[in-house]
N, C-alpha and C positions, 0 to 999 in steps of 0.2 A: 579656191577662191578666195581674192582679197577683193574688196571693195573698201574706198574710201570709208574715214569718220560720216564725214556731214551723208552721205547718199547711205547708209547703216541706221544710222536715227534717224532720217524720213523713213527707210524703210519700216524699221522697226512699229516705227508710231503709225503707217500707211494700214501693214494690219491689225494692227493692235484694231486699230478706228474700227477698220470692213468688219473684226471677231464681234467687236461691240454689239456695232448697229445691228452687225443680223441675228446676234444672244436677243439683240431691244426684242425687233420685230418680229423675234420668235416667239419672245415672251407677249408681245402683246394680242400676235395673229392667236396664241393656246387659249391666252384670255380671254378674245371676246366670241371663238368660234371652238375651242376646246378640242378632242381629235375627231369629231367628224371631220372632214376636214376632204373632198375631192382635191384632192394635188393629183396631178400625173407625176409616173414614177420617171420621167425625165429630172421633173421640174425637182422635185425629190431630191433626186441625184446631184441635181445639180447645186440647189441649196447649199446640203450636203462638202462635194466639193470643195467651194467656198471656203467655208469653214473648215474643211483641214490642211485648203493650201494655207488661210490666214495664221493655224497656227503652225504650219510650218515652219512660214515667213516673217512670226516670229522667233523661235527658233534659232532661225538661219542671221538676219539682225544684229538679232538679242547677243550672239555670241560673238560677229563680229563688229557688233559698235564697245563689248565689251571689250576682245583682244586690241583696239584701235587704242582704244583708254589706260592697257598694259603697255603698252607699246610707246606712248608720248609721257607716262610715269615713268620708264625702265631710261628713257632719252632726255629724258629733262636736265638741268643740272641740279644736283643736291648743293641747296642751302651751308654758307660755312656755318661750324660748330657754336654759338652762343658764349660764352666765355660766363661763366658761375665765377668766377670769384669773385671775393668783395677789395677793392682796395682802401687798405686803410689809410687813413687820416695822420 
């Protein structure tokens, strides 16, 4: 599946933002409450699923963005070689 470069870049940044946000939320919550949290199994599973989905999204959209960048480099015209010979006066 190929996605356009702007969508790949947006998806990558979106997934990174979600991952970092949830990580910071988890760290802050751990520092304020410790391990004595009384969350339901469903809430913990949903939290873990969103983190896992953001990691998968980072990998997928990052790969797609790299492929689009390589295609742009491959399809770009090569610059003319610069002459290094000096002219005699």
